[in-house]
C-alpha positions in Angstrom: 9.8 -11.5 -17.1 11.4 -8.3 -17.9 14.3 -7.5 -16.1 12.9 -3.8 -15.3 10.4 -5.4 -13.5 11.9 -8.1 -11.6 9.0 -9.5 -9.0 12.0 -9.1 -6.5 11.3 -5.3 -6.7 8.7 -6.3 -4.2 10.1 -6.3 -0.7 8.0 -9.3 0.7 9.3 -11.4 -2.1 13.0 -10.1 -2.1 13.1 -11.0 1.5 12.2 -14.7 0.6 15.1 -17.5 0.6 16.1 -18.4 -2.7 14.2 -22.1 -2.1 11.2 -20.4 -1.6 11.2 -17.6 -4.0 11.8 -20.3 -6.2 8.6 -22.3 -5.8 6.4 -18.9 -6.2 8.5 -17.4 -9.1 7.1 -19.4 -11.7 3.6 -19.0 -11.0 3.8 -14.9 -10.8 2.2 -13.1 -13.3 3.1 -9.7 -14.3 0.0 -7.3 -14.8 -0.8 -3.7 -15.3 -2.2 -1.5 -12.7 -4.4 0.9 -14.0 -5.3 4.2 -11.9 -8.8 3.3 -10.7 -8.9 -0.3 -11.4 -10.9 -2.2 -8.4 -8.8 -5.5 -7.6 -11.6 -6.5 -5.5 -14.9 -5.2 -4.0 -16.4 -5.4 -0.5 -17.8 -9.2 0.1 -16.1 -10.6 -2.7 -14.4 -13.6 -2.8 -10.7 -13.2 -3.5 -8.8 -15.5 -6.3 -5.5 -13.8 -6.1 -3.0 -12.0 -3.9 -1.2 -9.2 -6.0 2.8 -8.0 -5.1 3.0 -4.5 -6.5 6.3 -3.7 -8.0 6.1 0.2 -9.0 2.3 0.8 -8.4 0.2 1.9 -5.0 -3.2 -0.2 -4.1 -5.6 2.0 -1.7 -7.8 -0.6 0.4 -10.9 1.7 1.3 -13.8 1.1 3.3 -17.3 2.1 1.5 -20.3 3.0 3.3 -24.0 2.0 2.4 -24.4 5.6 0.9 -21.1 4.8 -1.4 -19.3 7.2 0.6 -15.5 5.7 1.3 -12.5 6.5 3.2 -9.0 4.9 3.2 -8.0 2.7 5.7 -4.4 1.4 4.1 -2.2 2.1 1.5 -0.2 -1.2 -0.1 3.1 -0.6 -2.7 6.3 -2.5 -3.1 6.9 -3.1 0.7 3.7 -5.5 0.6 1.0 -7.8 -0.4 -2.7 -7.0 -1.2 -5.5 -9.7 0.3 -4.2 -10.7 3.3 -7.7 -11.6 4.1 -6.7 -15.0 2.3 -4.3 -16.2 4.4 -5.4 -14.7 7.6 -8.7 -17.6 7.4 -11.0 -15.7 5.4 -11.9 -15.4 1.5 -13.7 -11.8 1.8 -13.1 -8.7 3.2 -15.3 -6.0 3.8 -12.9 -3.3 2.4 -12.5 -2.7 -1.5 -8.9 -2.2 -3.2 -8.4 0.2 -6.0 -5.0 1.1 -7.7 -4.2 4.8 -6.5 -0.9 4.9 -8.2 -0.7 3.1 -11.7 2.1 0.7 -12.4 2.3 -3.1 -12.4 2.2 -5.6 -10.1 3.0 -9.7 -9.9 -0.4 -11.7 -9.5 -0.3 -15.0 -7.9 -3.3 -17.6 -7.6 -4.7 -17.2 -3.7 -4.3 -21.3 -3.3 -0.9 -21.2 -4.4 0.4 -19.0 -1.6 -2.2 -21.0 1.2 0.1 -23.9 -0.1 3.0 -22.2 0.5 1.7 -20.7 3.7 0.9 -23.8 5.2 3.9 -25.7 4.6 5.1 -27.4 7.5 7.9 -29.9 8.4 7.3 -30.8 11.6 6.9 -27.1 12.6 6.4 -23.7 10.8 9.1 -24.2 8.2 8.4 -21.8 5.9 10.0 -18.1 5.8 6.7 -16.9 3.8 4.7 -18.0 6.9 6.3 -15.9 9.6 7.0 -13.2 6.8 3.5 -12.8 6.3 2.6 -12.7 9.4 4.7 -9.8 10.6 3.8 -7.7 7.4 0.0 -8.0 8.6 0.9 -6.7 12.1 2.8 -3.7 10.1 -0.6 -3.4 8.0 -2.7 -3.5 11.2 -0.4 -0.8 12.9 -0.9 1.5 9.7 -4.8 1.0 9.6 -5.2 1.8 13.7 -3.1 5.0 12.8 -5.0 6.0 10.0 -8.2 6.1 11.9 -6.5 7.8 14.8 -5.0 10.6 12.4 -8.3 11.2 10.6 -10.4 11.7 14.3 -7.9 14.1 16.0 -5.4 15.6 13.1 -6.1 18.4 10.6 -6.6 18.0 7.0 -2.8 19.4 5.8 -1.1 16.7 8.5 -3.6 14.2 6.9 -2.5 15.0 3.6 1.5 14.9 4.6 0.9 11.6 6.3 -0.7 10.5 3.0 2.2 12.0 0.8 4.9 10.6 2.5 3.5 7.1 2.8 2.9 6.9 -0.8 6.5 8.5 -2.0 7.9 5.4 0.5 6.3 3.2 -2.0 7.2 4.6 -5.4 10.8 5.0 -6.8 10.2 8.5 -7.8 9.1 11.9 -5.7 6.4 12.6 -7.8 2.4 11.3 -7.7 -0.5 11.3 -10.5 -3.3 12.1 -8.7 -6.7 14.1 -9.0 -7.9 16.2 -5.9 -11.3 14.2 -6.4 -9.6 10.7 -5.7 -7.4 12.1 -2.7 -10.8 13.6 -1.2 -12.5 10.2 -1.8 -9.4 8.5 0.0 -9.3 10.7 2.8 -13.2 10.8 3.1 -13.3 14.4 2.7 -14.9 17.4 0.6 -12.6 18.2 -2.6 -12.4 21.9 -1.5 -10.9 20.9 1.4 -8.2 18.9 -0.6 -7.8 22.0 -2.6 -7.0 24.5 0.6 -4.9 21.8 2.3 -3.1 21.2 -1.0 -2.7 25.1 -1.7 -1.2 25.6 2.2 1.5 23.0 1.1 2.3 24.5 -1.9 2.9 28.1 -0.3 5.2 26.6 2.0 7.3 25.7 -0.8 6.7 21.5 0.5 4.8 20.4 -2.7 4.2 21.4 -6.5 0.5 20.9 -7.5 -0.6 21.1 -11.2 -3.3 19.0 -13.8 -3.3 15.9 -11.4 0.4 15.6 -10.7 1.7 16.4 -7.2 5.8 16.7 -7.0 7.3 16.6 -3.6 9.7 20.1 -3.5 10.9 19.7 0.1 10.4 15.9 2.1 12.4 16.9 4.8 9.6 20.1 5.4 6.7 17.7 4.6 7.9 15.4 7.4 8.2 18.5 9.9 4.8 19.3 9.0 3.3 15.8 9.1 1.5 14.5 13.0 3.4 11.9 14.5 1.5 8.8 12.6 3.6 8.8 9.8 6.6 8.1 11.8 4.6 5.5 14.0 3.8 3.6 10.7 7.2 3.8 9.3 8.8 2.6 12.5 6.7 -0.4 13.0 7.3 -1.5 9.3 11.3 -1.2 9.7 11.0 -2.9 12.7 8.7 -5.8 11.5 10.0 -6.1 7.9 13.8 -6.8 6.6 15.9 -4.5 5.3 16.3 -6.2 1.9 18.5 -5.0 -1.4 16.1 -4.9 -4.1 16.8 -5.2 -8.1 
């Protein structure tokens, strides 16, 4: 494994006790995550879970007519594939790479073996850690639904940018307006106008599919309450760890 892409750059893996991490480490497979890659489709059986390192995965709900909307983002704070350990092998959502990078892949059965490990009681730290992460993820999904219903597109874009930045080591996103529109479930023209408003305010710079955040405090001030609610819940439920 590359020293520059240590599995413990994922915060869930970094939070595991040494013995539990060791049981999984030899089975973790480093894979590239290319922009637009689909990790699983709606209704398909899930064979793997993914621990992003420097990539972001978007969970989308896809309608019958092909329209889609993002329900959550997963980066180095989490895991893609919660349906496996929550009792199901499929999910109605699609998982697609939103920001390119890398992830560590693990066979679903190996995760389940560790998740269900018992010793007279639930002895594994992974079990409780994944349940707390799932609660935080559900909060993000619920808040996204509320935000998309009640807040302006400018505010939604601010929330989306901040959540994405929290999961990346840099302040730049490689993202086309068309892809952002698909994530937010709006027309491309709306994203063009919203991004233009943020650029005029000096908060971001947008050019040729690259979004650079110039003023993060200003972006947080312009965002709705939804970003703070989601961040607070993740901070409350997941332990603070030092990643390599």
